[in-house]
N, C-alpha and C positions, 0 to 999 in steps of 0.2 A: 699396050706395051709401053714402057717408059724408056726413053733413050738415055744411054750412059756415055759419059766421056771416058778418056783413056785411064783415069784413075778409078773408074768403077762408080763414080758419083752420078746421081741423076742429072742430066743436063736439060737445059731449057729455062724459060722464064720463071717458072714456079720456084725452082731451086735457088735462082738468084735472088728473088724476092725473100725467100725464107732465110738465106744467109745474111742478107742486108738487115732483116729484122732481128737476127740473133746477135749482131754485133753490139758491144756495149756502147752506150752514148757518152759522149765527151761533151762538156759545155764548150760553146763557142768562144773564141778568143775574146778576152776582155770581160766576160761575164763571170761573176764570182758567185759561188753558191755558199750557203751557210756552212757546209761541211768542208769547204775548201780552206786549208790551213792559212792561205795567204789572202784571205778576204780583206777588203779594204774597209776602213772605218767610214762612217757617214760623213758627208761633206759638212754638215752643220752639226755640231755637238748636241746631245740630248738636252732639251730644255732651252736651247738658244732661241728657237722660234718663238716660244712663249714670252721670253724676256724681250725680244724685239717688238712683239705685238703689244705688250704692256707699255713699252716706251712710245710706240706709235699712238696708242690710245690716250696716253697721258699728254702727248703733244696736241691732240685734238680737243682738249678741255673736257666737256661733259660727255660721258659715255651714252650711247644709245644701243639698242639691240642690232640696228642696221650697221653701226660702226664695229660692233664686236664681230658680226658676220663678215664684214669686209676684211677686218684684221685677220680672221681665221683663213680666208682665201689668199690674202697677200702673203702670209707667212707660213702657209701649208701646215696648219695646226691639225692635230688629231681631234676626233670628236670629243675625247676626254678633256682635252685643253679647252675647246670650245665651251663644254659644260662648266669648267672651272670659271671661265671669264663671265659666263651668264649668271652664275651663282654670285660672283663678286658684284656684278651689276645690280642684281637683286638686293644683295645686303647693303650696298651703297645707297640705293633708292630708299630702303627701309630706314637707313640712318639719315636720310636727307642730304647726302653728299653728291649725288649724281644729278 
């Protein structure tokens, strides 16, 4: 037998859990989702990290794979940006510039 409250709804813990799970979820304050119309732009513009990494590498003189890896970590570059820098390093080596 299921206990009922004054409104005729099942009472007890299982009903409370079920109601909690049925409630729509709302993002926590300060968290922006892609579908949110007021989402904030990224702190660093697209491509700015790569520009900073190139300037940093240019300041160190000759490029090495270790320096490219360090630049990627310092400037939080994507794997695609790292591949770009490694390809540039390879082409510079082939041309005798690195």
